[in-house]
ZAZA-970555 format. One record per residue (C-alpha): x, y, z; residue number from 1. Coordinates in Angstrom, 1 decimal. Layout:
{px X, py Y, pz Z, seq NUM}
...
This chain:
{px 0.0, py 0.0, pz -0.1, seq 1}
{px 1.3, py 3.5, pz -0.8, seq 2}
{px 1.8, py 6.2, pz 1.9, seq 3}
{px -1.3, py 8.2, pz 2.5, seq 4}
{px -0.8, py 12.0, pz 2.2, seq 5}
{px -1.6, py 14.0, pz 5.4, seq 6}
{px -1.1, py 17.7, pz 4.8, seq 7}
{px -1.6, py 18.3, pz 8.5, seq 8}
{px 1.1, py 15.9, pz 9.5, seq 9}
{px 3.5, py 17.6, pz 7.0, seq 10}
{px 2.7, py 20.9, pz 8.6, seq 11}
{px 3.4, py 19.5, pz 12.1, seq 12}
{px 6.8, py 18.2, pz 11.0, seq 13}
{px 7.7, py 21.4, pz 9.4, seq 14}
{px 6.6, py 23.4, pz 12.6, seq 15}
{px 8.8, py 21.2, pz 14.7, seq 16}
{px 11.7, py 21.5, pz 12.4, seq 17}
{px 11.2, py 25.3, pz 12.5, seq 18}
{px 11.0, py 25.4, pz 16.3, seq 19}
{px 14.3, py 23.4, pz 16.6, seq 20}
{px 16.0, py 25.8, pz 14.2, seq 21}
{px 14.7, py 28.9, pz 16.1, seq 22}
{px 16.3, py 27.5, pz 19.3, seq 23}
{px 19.8, py 27.7, pz 17.9, seq 24}
{px 19.4, py 31.1, pz 16.2, seq 25}
{px 17.8, py 34.4, pz 17.3, seq 26}
{px 14.3, py 34.9, pz 15.7, seq 27}
{px 14.1, py 37.8, pz 13.2, seq 28}
{px 10.9, py 39.9, pz 13.3, seq 29}
{px 8.6, py 39.1, pz 10.4, seq 30}
{px 7.6, py 41.5, pz 7.8, seq 31}
{px 4.0, py 42.7, pz 8.5, seq 32}
{px 3.5, py 43.8, pz 5.0, seq 33}
{px 4.9, py 40.5, pz 3.5, seq 34}
{px 2.6, py 38.3, pz 5.7, seq 35}
{px -0.5, py 40.4, pz 5.0, seq 36}
{px 0.0, py 41.2, pz 1.3, seq 37}
{px 2.1, py 38.6, pz -0.4, seq 38}
{px 3.3, py 39.0, pz -3.9, seq 39}
{px 1.4, py 36.4, pz -6.1, seq 40}
{px 3.4, py 37.1, pz -9.2, seq 41}
{px 6.6, py 35.8, pz -7.8, seq 42}
{px 5.5, py 32.1, pz -8.1, seq 43}
{px 8.1, py 31.1, pz -10.7, seq 44}
{px 10.3, py 28.3, pz -9.9, seq 45}
{px 14.1, py 29.0, pz -9.6, seq 46}
{px 16.4, py 27.1, pz -11.9, seq 47}
{px 18.3, py 25.5, pz -9.0, seq 48}
{px 15.4, py 24.2, pz -7.0, seq 49}
{px 14.1, py 20.6, pz -7.3, seq 50}
{px 10.4, py 20.5, pz -7.5, seq 51}
{px 8.7, py 18.6, pz -4.6, seq 52}
{px 7.0, py 15.5, pz -5.7, seq 53}
{px 3.3, py 15.9, pz -6.1, seq 54}
{px 1.1, py 13.6, pz -3.8, seq 55}
{px 0.1, py 11.4, pz -6.6, seq 56}
{px -3.1, py 9.8, pz -5.1, seq 57}
{px -4.6, py 13.0, pz -4.0, seq 58}
{px -3.9, py 14.7, pz -7.4, seq 59}
{px -5.4, py 11.6, pz -9.2, seq 60}
{px -8.5, py 12.0, pz -7.1, seq 61}
{px -8.7, py 15.7, pz -7.7, seq 62}
{px -8.2, py 15.3, pz -11.4, seq 63}
{px -11.1, py 12.8, pz -11.5, seq 64}
{px -13.3, py 15.3, pz -9.7, seq 65}
{px -12.2, py 18.1, pz -12.1, seq 66}
{px -12.8, py 15.9, pz -15.2, seq 67}
{px -16.4, py 15.4, pz -14.3, seq 68}
{px -17.3, py 19.2, pz -13.8, seq 69}
{px -16.6, py 20.3, pz -17.4, seq 70}
{px -18.4, py 17.2, pz -18.7, seq 71}
{px -21.4, py 18.8, pz -17.0, seq 72}
{px -20.9, py 22.6, pz -17.8, seq 73}
{px -19.8, py 22.3, pz -21.5, seq 74}
{px -21.4, py 19.0, pz -22.7, seq 75}
{px -24.2, py 21.0, pz -24.2, seq 76}
{px -22.2, py 23.4, pz -26.3, seq 77}
{px -21.9, py 21.2, pz -29.5, seq 78}
{px -25.6, py 20.5, pz -29.5, seq 79}
{px -27.4, py 23.4, pz -27.8, seq 80}
{px -28.2, py 25.1, pz -31.2, seq 81}
{px -29.9, py 21.9, pz -32.6, seq 82}
{px -31.7, py 21.2, pz -29.3, seq 83}
{px -33.3, py 24.6, pz -29.5, seq 84}
{px -34.2, py 24.1, pz -33.0, seq 85}
{px -36.0, py 21.0, pz -31.9, seq 86}
{px -38.0, py 23.1, pz -29.3, seq 87}
{px -39.5, py 25.0, pz -32.3, seq 88}
{px -39.4, py 28.3, pz -30.4, seq 89}
{px -38.7, py 30.5, pz -33.5, seq 90}
{px -37.5, py 30.3, pz -37.0, seq 91}
{px -35.2, py 33.3, pz -36.5, seq 92}
{px -31.6, py 32.3, pz -36.2, seq 93}
{px -30.8, py 35.3, pz -34.1, seq 94}
{px -33.6, py 34.6, pz -31.7, seq 95}
{px -32.4, py 31.0, pz -31.3, seq 96}
{px -28.9, py 32.4, pz -30.5, seq 97}
{px -30.4, py 34.5, pz -27.7, seq 98}
{px -32.3, py 31.4, pz -26.2, seq 99}
{px -29.0, py 29.6, pz -26.4, seq 100}
{px -27.2, py 32.4, pz -24.3, seq 101}
{px -29.9, py 32.2, pz -21.7, seq 102}
{px -29.3, py 28.4, pz -21.3, seq 103}
{px -25.6, py 28.4, pz -21.3, seq 104}
{px -25.1, py 31.5, pz -19.2, seq 105}
{px -27.5, py 30.6, pz -16.4, seq 106}
{px -25.2, py 27.9, pz -15.1, seq 107}
{px -22.4, py 30.3, pz -14.6, seq 108}
{px -24.5, py 33.1, pz -13.3, seq 109}
{px -25.9, py 30.6, pz -10.7, seq 110}
{px -22.4, py 29.4, pz -9.9, seq 111}
{px -21.3, py 33.0, pz -9.6, seq 112}
{px -24.0, py 33.8, pz -7.1, seq 113}
{px -23.2, py 30.8, pz -4.8, seq 114}
{px -19.5, py 30.3, pz -5.3, seq 115}
{px -18.5, py 32.5, pz -2.4, seq 116}
{px -20.8, py 30.7, pz -0.1, seq 117}
{px -19.6, py 27.2, pz -1.1, seq 118}
{px -16.0, py 28.7, pz -0.5, seq 119}
{px -17.0, py 29.8, pz 3.0, seq 120}
{px -18.6, py 26.5, pz 3.9, seq 121}
{px -15.4, py 24.8, pz 2.7, seq 122}
{px -13.4, py 27.0, pz 4.9, seq 123}
{px -15.6, py 26.1, pz 7.9, seq 124}
{px -16.6, py 22.4, pz 7.4, seq 125}
{px -14.0, py 21.2, pz 4.9, seq 126}
{px -13.3, py 20.9, pz 1.2, seq 127}
{px -14.3, py 17.2, pz 0.9, seq 128}
{px -18.0, py 17.5, pz 1.8, seq 129}
{px -18.5, py 20.5, pz -0.6, seq 130}
{px -16.8, py 18.6, pz -3.6, seq 131}
{px -18.8, py 15.6, pz -3.0, seq 132}
{px -22.1, py 17.7, pz -2.9, seq 133}
{px -21.2, py 19.3, pz -6.1, seq 134}
{px -20.6, py 16.0, pz -7.8, seq 135}
{px -24.0, py 14.7, pz -6.8, seq 136}
{px -25.6, py 17.9, pz -8.0, seq 137}
{px -23.8, py 17.6, pz -11.3, seq 138}
{px -25.0, py 14.0, pz -11.8, seq 139}
{px -28.7, py 14.7, pz -11.0, seq 140}
{px -28.9, py 18.0, pz -13.0, seq 141}
{px -27.2, py 16.4, pz -16.0, seq 142}
{px -29.9, py 13.8, pz -16.4, seq 143}
{px -32.7, py 16.3, pz -15.8, seq 144}
{px -31.4, py 18.5, pz -18.6, seq 145}
{px -31.1, py 15.5, pz -21.0, seq 146}
{px -34.9, py 15.1, pz -20.8, seq 147}
{px -35.5, py 18.7, pz -21.5, seq 148}
{px -38.6, py 19.3, pz -23.8, seq 149}
{px -39.0, py 23.1, pz -23.2, seq 150}
{px -36.9, py 26.1, pz -22.9, seq 151}
{px -37.8, py 26.7, pz -19.2, seq 152}
{px -37.1, py 23.2, pz -18.1, seq 153}
{px -33.7, py 23.5, pz -19.6, seq 154}
{px -33.0, py 26.9, pz -17.9, seq 155}
{px -34.2, py 25.6, pz -14.6, seq 156}
{px -32.0, py 22.5, pz -14.6, seq 157}
{px -29.0, py 24.4, pz -15.7, seq 158}
{px -29.6, py 26.9, pz -12.9, seq 159}
{px -29.9, py 24.1, pz -10.3, seq 160}
{px -26.7, py 22.6, pz -11.5, seq 161}
{px -24.8, py 26.0, pz -11.1, seq 162}
{px -26.3, py 26.5, pz -7.6, seq 163}
{px -25.1, py 23.3, pz -6.2, seq 164}
{px -21.8, py 23.2, pz -7.9, seq 165}
{px -18.9, py 25.0, pz -6.1, seq 166}
{px -16.3, py 22.5, pz -7.0, seq 167}
{px -13.9, py 24.7, pz -9.2, seq 168}
{px -12.9, py 27.1, pz -6.4, seq 169}
{px -12.9, py 24.5, pz -3.7, seq 170}
{px -10.7, py 22.2, pz -5.8, seq 171}
{px -8.2, py 25.1, pz -6.3, seq 172}
{px -8.0, py 25.7, pz -2.6, seq 173}
{px -7.3, py 22.0, pz -2.1, seq 174}
{px -4.6, py 21.9, pz -4.6, seq 175}
{px -3.0, py 25.0, pz -3.0, seq 176}
{px -3.0, py 23.3, pz 0.5, seq 177}
{px -1.3, py 20.0, pz -0.8, seq 178}
{px 1.4, py 21.7, pz -2.9, seq 179}
{px 4.2, py 24.3, pz -2.6, seq 180}
{px 5.7, py 26.9, pz -5.0, seq 181}
{px 8.0, py 24.4, pz -6.5, seq 182}
{px 5.2, py 22.1, pz -8.0, seq 183}
{px 2.1, py 24.3, pz -8.0, seq 184}
{px 2.4, py 25.2, pz -11.6, seq 185}
{px 2.3, py 21.6, pz -12.7, seq 186}
{px -0.5, py 20.9, pz -10.3, seq 187}
{px -2.7, py 23.9, pz -11.5, seq 188}
{px -2.0, py 23.1, pz -15.1, seq 189}
{px -4.7, py 20.4, pz -15.0, seq 190}
{px -7.5, py 23.0, pz -14.6, seq 191}
{px -7.3, py 24.6, pz -17.9, seq 192}
{px -7.1, py 21.2, pz -19.6, seq 193}
{px -10.1, py 19.8, pz -17.9, seq 194}
{px -12.4, py 22.2, pz -19.7, seq 195}
{px -11.3, py 20.9, pz -23.0, seq 196}
{px -12.8, py 17.3, pz -22.5, seq 197}
{px -16.4, py 18.3, pz -22.1, seq 198}
{px -17.0, py 18.5, pz -25.9, seq 199}
{px -18.2, py 15.0, pz -26.4, seq 200}
{px -21.9, py 16.1, pz -26.8, seq 201}
{px -21.4, py 16.5, pz -30.6, seq 202}
{px -20.6, py 12.9, pz -31.0, seq 203}
{px -23.2, py 11.4, pz -28.7, seq 204}
{px -26.2, py 13.6, pz -29.5, seq 205}
{px -29.1, py 12.1, pz -31.5, seq 206}
{px -27.8, py 8.6, pz -31.2, seq 207}
{px -30.8, py 7.1, pz -33.0, seq 208}
{px -29.6, py 8.8, pz -36.1, seq 209}
{px -25.9, py 8.7, pz -35.7, seq 210}
{px -25.7, py 5.1, pz -34.5, seq 211}
{px -28.8, py 3.5, pz -36.0, seq 212}
{px -27.4, py -0.1, pz -35.7, seq 213}
{px -27.2, py 0.4, pz -31.8, seq 214}
{px -29.9, py 2.9, pz -30.9, seq 215}
{px -32.1, py 2.8, pz -33.8, seq 216}
{px -35.0, py 0.9, pz -32.1, seq 217}
{px -34.6, py 2.7, pz -28.7, seq 218}
{px -37.8, py 4.7, pz -28.6, seq 219}
{px -36.4, py 6.6, pz -25.5, seq 220}
{px -33.4, py 7.9, pz -27.4, seq 221}
{px -35.7, py 9.0, pz -30.3, seq 222}
{px -37.9, py 10.8, pz -27.9, seq 223}
{px -34.9, py 12.4, pz -26.0, seq 224}
{px -32.1, py 12.8, pz -28.6, seq 225}
{px -29.8, py 14.7, pz -26.3, seq 226}
{px -30.0, py 12.5, pz -23.2, seq 227}
{px -27.0, py 10.2, pz -24.1, seq 228}
{px -24.3, py 12.8, pz -23.8, seq 229}
{px -26.0, py 14.0, pz -20.5, seq 230}
{px -26.0, py 10.5, pz -19.2, seq 231}
{px -22.4, py 10.1, pz -19.8, seq 232}
{px -21.7, py 13.4, pz -18.1, seq 233}
{px -23.8, py 12.2, pz -15.1, seq 234}
{px -21.9, py 8.9, pz -15.0, seq 235}
{px -18.7, py 10.8, pz -15.0, seq 236}
{px -19.8, py 13.0, pz -12.0, seq 237}
{px -21.0, py 9.7, pz -10.2, seq 238}
{px -17.8, py 8.0, pz -10.7, seq 239}
{px -15.9, py 11.0, pz -9.4, seq 240}
{px -18.2, py 11.1, pz -6.3, seq 241}
{px -17.4, py 7.4, pz -5.6, seq 242}
{px -13.6, py 8.0, pz -6.1, seq 243}
{px -13.7, py 11.1, pz -3.9, seq 244}
{px -15.8, py 9.4, pz -1.2, seq 245}
{px -13.4, py 6.5, pz -0.8, seq 246}
{px -10.0, py 8.2, pz -1.5, seq 247}
{px -10.3, py 12.0, pz -1.2, seq 248}
{px -8.7, py 13.2, pz 2.0, seq 249}
{px -9.5, py 16.5, pz 3.8, seq 250}
{px -6.7, py 19.2, pz 3.3, seq 251}
{px -8.2, py 22.2, pz 5.2, seq 252}
{px -5.8, py 22.9, pz 8.1, seq 253}
{px -8.5, py 24.2, pz 10.4, seq 254}
{px -10.8, py 21.0, pz 9.9, seq 255}
{px -7.7, py 18.7, pz 10.4, seq 256}
{px -6.8, py 20.6, pz 13.6, seq 257}
{px -10.4, py 20.2, pz 15.0, seq 258}
{px -10.3, py 16.5, pz 14.0, seq 259}
{px -7.1, py 16.0, pz 15.8, seq 260}
{px -8.2, py 17.9, pz 18.9, seq 261}
{px -11.4, py 16.0, pz 18.9, seq 262}
{px -9.7, py 12.6, pz 18.8, seq 263}
{px -7.3, py 13.7, pz 21.5, seq 264}
{px -10.1, py 14.8, pz 23.9, seq 265}
{px -12.3, py 11.7, pz 23.1, seq 266}
{px -9.9, py 8.9, pz 22.8, seq 267}
{px -6.7, py 10.3, pz 24.5, seq 268}
{px -3.4, py 10.9, pz 22.7, seq 269}
{px 0.1, py 9.5, pz 22.7, seq 270}
{px 2.6, py 10.1, pz 25.5, seq 271}
{px 4.0, py 13.1, pz 23.4, seq 272}
{px 0.7, py 14.6, pz 22.9, seq 273}
{px -0.1, py 14.3, pz 26.6, seq 274}
{px 3.1, py 15.9, pz 27.5, seq 275}
{px 2.3, py 18.8, pz 25.1, seq 276}
{px -1.1, py 19.2, pz 26.6, seq 277}
{px 0.2, py 19.2, pz 30.2, seq 278}
{px 2.8, py 21.9, pz 29.7, seq 279}
{px 0.3, py 24.6, pz 30.3, seq 280}
{px -1.0, py 27.8, pz 28.8, seq 281}
{px 2.4, py 29.2, pz 27.9, seq 282}
{px 3.1, py 26.2, pz 25.7, seq 283}
{px -0.1, py 26.8, pz 23.7, seq 284}
{px 0.9, py 30.3, pz 23.1, seq 285}
{px 4.4, py 29.5, pz 21.9, seq 286}
{px 3.5, py 26.3, pz 20.1, seq 287}
{px -0.3, py 26.2, pz 19.2, seq 288}
{px -2.0, py 23.0, pz 20.3, seq 289}
{px -4.5, py 21.5, pz 17.9, seq 290}
{px -7.5, py 22.5, pz 20.1, seq 291}
{px -6.5, py 26.1, pz 20.4, seq 292}
{px -5.6, py 26.2, pz 16.7, seq 293}
{px -9.0, py 24.8, pz 15.8, seq 294}
{px -10.7, py 27.4, pz 18.1, seq 295}
{px -8.9, py 30.3, pz 16.6, seq 296}
{px -9.6, py 29.1, pz 13.0, seq 297}
{px -13.2, py 28.7, pz 13.9, seq 298}
{px -13.3, py 32.2, pz 15.2, seq 299}
{px -11.7, py 33.4, pz 12.3, seq 300}
{px -14.2, py 31.9, pz 9.9, seq 301}
{px -17.6, py 32.9, pz 11.7, seq 302}
{px -19.0, py 35.3, pz 9.3, seq 303}
{px -18.7, py 35.9, pz 5.6, seq 304}
{px -18.3, py 39.6, pz 5.9, seq 305}
{px -15.3, py 38.9, pz 8.3, seq 306}
{px -13.8, py 36.8, pz 5.8, seq 307}
{px -14.3, py 39.3, pz 3.0, seq 308}
{px -12.5, py 42.0, pz 5.2, seq 309}
{px -9.5, py 39.8, pz 5.4, seq 310}
{px -9.0, py 39.7, pz 1.7, seq 311}
{px -5.9, py 41.6, pz 0.9, seq 312}
{px -5.6, py 44.1, pz -1.9, seq 313}
{px -3.3, py 41.8, pz -3.9, seq 314}
{px -6.0, py 39.2, pz -3.7, seq 315}
{px -8.7, py 41.5, pz -4.7, seq 316}
{px -6.6, py 42.7, pz -7.8, seq 317}
{px -6.1, py 39.0, pz -8.8, seq 318}
{px -9.8, py 38.1, pz -8.3, seq 319}
{px -10.9, py 41.1, pz -10.4, seq 320}
{px -8.5, py 40.0, pz -13.2, seq 321}
{px -9.4, py 36.4, pz -13.1, seq 322}
{px -13.1, py 37.3, pz -13.0, seq 323}
{px -12.8, py 39.5, pz -16.1, seq 324}
{px -11.0, py 36.8, pz -18.0, seq 325}
{px -13.4, py 34.0, pz -17.0, seq 326}
{px -16.2, py 36.2, pz -18.1, seq 327}
{px -14.7, py 36.8, pz -21.5, seq 328}
{px -13.9, py 33.0, pz -21.8, seq 329}
{px -17.5, py 32.3, pz -21.0, seq 330}
{px -18.7, py 34.4, pz -23.6, seq 331}
{px -16.3, py 33.0, pz -26.2, seq 332}
{px -17.2, py 29.4, pz -25.3, seq 333}
{px -20.9, py 30.2, pz -25.6, seq 334}
{px -20.6, py 32.1, pz -29.0, seq 335}
{px -18.2, py 29.6, pz -30.6, seq 336}
{px -20.9, py 26.8, pz -31.0, seq 337}
{px -23.4, py 29.1, pz -32.2, seq 338}
{px -21.0, py 30.7, pz -34.7, seq 339}
{px -20.1, py 27.2, pz -36.0, seq 340}
{px -23.7, py 25.9, pz -36.3, seq 341}
{px -25.5, py 29.0, pz -37.7, seq 342}
{px -26.1, py 28.8, pz -41.4, seq 343}
{px -23.9, py 31.0, pz -43.6, seq 344}
{px -26.7, py 33.4, pz -44.6, seq 345}
{px -27.1, py 34.2, pz -40.9, seq 346}
{px -23.4, py 35.0, pz -40.5, seq 347}
{px -22.4, py 31.6, pz -39.3, seq 348}
{px -20.1, py 28.9, pz -40.7, seq 349}
{px -22.7, py 26.3, pz -41.4, seq 350}
{px -20.9, py 23.4, pz -39.6, seq 351}
{px -22.7, py 20.4, pz -37.9, seq 352}
{px -22.2, py 19.3, pz -34.3, seq 353}
{px -19.8, py 16.5, pz -35.1, seq 354}
{px -17.4, py 18.9, pz -36.9, seq 355}
{px -17.4, py 21.2, pz -33.9, seq 356}
{px -17.1, py 18.3, pz -31.5, seq 357}
{px -14.1, py 17.0, pz -33.5, seq 358}
{px -12.4, py 20.4, pz -33.5, seq 359}
{px -12.8, py 20.9, pz -29.8, seq 360}
{px -11.7, py 17.4, pz -29.1, seq 361}
{px -8.5, py 17.8, pz -30.9, seq 362}
{px -7.9, py 21.2, pz -29.0, seq 363}
{px -8.7, py 19.4, pz -25.8, seq 364}
{px -5.7, py 17.0, pz -26.6, seq 365}
{px -3.7, py 20.0, pz -27.5, seq 366}
{px -4.4, py 21.5, pz -24.1, seq 367}
{px -3.2, py 18.4, pz -22.5, seq 368}
{px 0.2, py 18.6, pz -24.1, seq 369}
{px 0.4, py 22.4, pz -23.6, seq 370}
{px -0.6, py 22.2, pz -19.9, seq 371}
{px 1.5, py 19.3, pz -18.7, seq 372}
{px 4.6, py 19.6, pz -21.1, seq 373}
{px 5.0, py 23.1, pz -22.0, seq 374}
{px 3.6, py 25.3, pz -19.3, seq 375}
{px 5.7, py 24.1, pz -16.3, seq 376}
{px 9.0, py 24.8, pz -18.0, seq 377}
{px 7.8, py 28.3, pz -19.1, seq 378}
{px 6.8, py 29.0, pz -15.5, seq 379}
{px 10.3, py 28.1, pz -14.4, seq 380}
{px 11.8, py 30.8, pz -16.7, seq 381}
{px 9.1, py 33.5, pz -16.4, seq 382}
{px 6.9, py 34.1, pz -13.4, seq 383}
{px 3.1, py 33.9, pz -13.7, seq 384}
{px 2.5, py 37.6, pz -14.0, seq 385}
{px 4.6, py 37.9, pz -17.1, seq 386}
{px 3.0, py 34.8, pz -18.6, seq 387}
{px -0.6, py 36.0, pz -18.0, seq 388}
{px 0.3, py 39.4, pz -19.5, seq 389}
{px 1.8, py 38.0, pz -22.6, seq 390}
{px -1.1, py 35.6, pz -23.3, seq 391}
{px -3.9, py 38.3, pz -22.6, seq 392}
{px -2.2, py 40.8, pz -25.0, seq 393}
{px -1.6, py 37.9, pz -27.7, seq 394}
{px -5.3, py 37.0, pz -27.5, seq 395}
{px -6.4, py 40.3, pz -29.0, seq 396}
{px -5.4, py 39.6, pz -32.6, seq 397}
{px -6.7, py 36.1, pz -32.4, seq 398}
{px -10.1, py 37.3, pz -31.4, seq 399}
{px -10.0, py 40.0, pz -34.1, seq 400}
{px -9.4, py 37.3, pz -36.8, seq 401}
{px -12.0, py 34.9, pz -35.7, seq 402}
{px -15.0, py 36.7, pz -37.2, seq 403}
{px -12.9, py 36.8, pz -40.5, seq 404}
{px -13.5, py 33.2, pz -40.9, seq 405}
{px -16.8, py 33.9, pz -42.6, seq 406}
{px -15.1, py 36.1, pz -45.0, seq 407}
{px -12.4, py 33.5, pz -45.7, seq 408}
{px -15.1, py 30.9, pz -46.3, seq 409}
{px -17.0, py 33.0, pz -48.7, seq 410}
{px -13.8, py 33.6, pz -50.6, seq 411}
{px -12.9, py 29.9, pz -50.7, seq 412}
{px -16.4, py 29.2, pz -52.3, seq 413}
{px -15.8, py 31.8, pz -54.8, seq 414}
{px -12.2, py 31.0, pz -55.9, seq 415}
{px -11.7, py 27.3, pz -55.1, seq 416}
{px -13.5, py 24.6, pz -57.3, seq 417}
{px -11.9, py 21.5, pz -55.6, seq 418}
{px -14.3, py 20.8, pz -52.6, seq 419}
{px -11.7, py 18.5, pz -50.8, seq 420}
{px -8.9, py 21.3, pz -51.1, seq 421}
{px -11.5, py 24.0, pz -50.0, seq 422}
{px -12.5, py 22.0, pz -47.0, seq 423}
{px -9.1, py 21.3, pz -45.7, seq 424}
{px -7.9, py 24.8, pz -46.3, seq 425}
{px -10.7, py 26.2, pz -44.2, seq 426}
{px -10.1, py 23.5, pz -41.5, seq 427}
{px -6.5, py 24.5, pz -41.3, seq 428}
{px -7.4, py 28.2, pz -40.9, seq 429}
{px -9.9, py 27.7, pz -38.0, seq 430}
{px -7.9, py 25.0, pz -36.2, seq 431}
{px -4.8, py 27.3, pz -36.3, seq 432}
{px -6.8, py 30.0, pz -34.5, seq 433}
{px -8.2, py 27.5, pz -32.1, seq 434}
{px -4.9, py 26.0, pz -31.4, seq 435}
{px -3.4, py 29.5, pz -30.6, seq 436}
{px -6.5, py 30.5, pz -28.6, seq 437}
{px -6.6, py 27.5, pz -26.3, seq 438}
{px -2.9, py 27.4, pz -25.8, seq 439}
{px -3.0, py 31.1, pz -24.6, seq 440}
{px -6.1, py 30.3, pz -22.7, seq 441}
{px -4.2, py 27.6, pz -20.8, seq 442}
{px -1.3, py 29.9, pz -20.0, seq 443}
{px -3.6, py 32.8, pz -18.8, seq 444}
{px -6.0, py 30.8, pz -16.9, seq 445}
{px -3.4, py 28.7, pz -15.0, seq 446}
{px -1.3, py 31.8, pz -14.3, seq 447}
{px -4.2, py 33.7, pz -12.8, seq 448}
{px -5.4, py 30.6, pz -10.8, seq 449}
{px -1.9, py 30.4, pz -9.3, seq 450}
{px -1.8, py 34.2, pz -8.5, seq 451}
{px -5.2, py 34.0, pz -6.8, seq 452}
{px -4.3, py 31.2, pz -4.6, seq 453}
{px -0.8, py 32.5, pz -3.8, seq 454}
{px -2.3, py 35.8, pz -2.8, seq 455}
{px -4.8, py 34.3, pz -0.2, seq 456}
{px -4.3, py 33.9, pz 3.5, seq 457}
{px -4.9, py 30.1, pz 4.6, seq 458}
{px -8.0, py 31.0, pz 6.7, seq 459}
{px -9.9, py 32.6, pz 3.7, seq 460}
{px -8.3, py 30.5, pz 0.9, seq 461}
{px -11.8, py 28.9, pz 0.1, seq 462}
{px -13.6, py 32.1, pz 0.2, seq 463}
{px -10.9, py 33.9, pz -2.1, seq 464}
{px -11.1, py 31.0, pz -4.6, seq 465}
{px -14.9, py 30.9, pz -4.6, seq 466}
């Protein structure tokens, strides 16, 4: 059996080593400004340092949890246009686009309204229960969305999914607590990639038509043609729940301290623990015992407004930057399927759901390579602030060129008679833009996530990430 990761135990060992070192050398007064307002942009890894090995089991569990969330939140993107067409709401393509905006955005709006609350709950009661609740909510809401037959049912189920889902911010808090500056870039690199795998919906929607030999006789899939991708998404969240339930360990230091204090009080501790408890009040002041540490952490997390007041200006600047970037990413991710699916006479590219799903699946694999192979070495050379600035500036011309794909498509139809050459030339053009966009998106998103987590104090880490 492998060694089980315990962040609380690691912190105790570190504290003991620090106390032994301080006994042989006079203590130096800490810088108040440095402790209250850390510089989140200095999280690049020095050339000479050796990265700390990641806790493999916990990272695998967190990856499993993170893979299930984008399956829920983005699985509808490739087929939402065609689902709304089947609702027969309107024949106006622009009006259908507006309805699609309602459905896709309501998830993120609901998540935005409840994210701080879930972060606060995770600060008080632990990361693990919040993550498990979010996974169950994902699973239930995905199945409910898959049987949508009206606009309002679809909107309500997506809103429910966003309300019960606070996993992204809480998972970031957990990764921050089980990593250090030498391996944090590699650990956080999985966040950007995970959003690229949710685009399986285009392959699995309308299974009775796409796979008639398998699903052609299933009346249920004929009646509900978009249930299969939602079912796969639901099963992914359910799998993540069971993996998390059996293998995910709590990482919140306040919760771990309360658990150790409770066990010591109820069952009694080792001889060393009893000695520490009998050393008196002064010992707890110089070396905080688990019970006192738990009480202090509980007092610090009593009210949400108290937690918000503890957010430093550096954290607030990182939060604003991340929020603005996340909003523009949400807009792009919602518009892209509509732009690809809308007919050419309405300003779209006239592609089908499988074409879009294929393109987004390829970019998902590309994100995997960029995040795990390219980003960590880049972060060793340049800090996260430089990487985020570079990516944000470079995204401007990419976004300026995206609408010109319609112009390029019209030019190709007018000047190229070979359909095969025309199709692959156009594919090369939009895949190039998508490759650049998603690579820069990985760099910007990961850098901003690291800066937000680096800037937060431990007692409000969940609230800040929320």
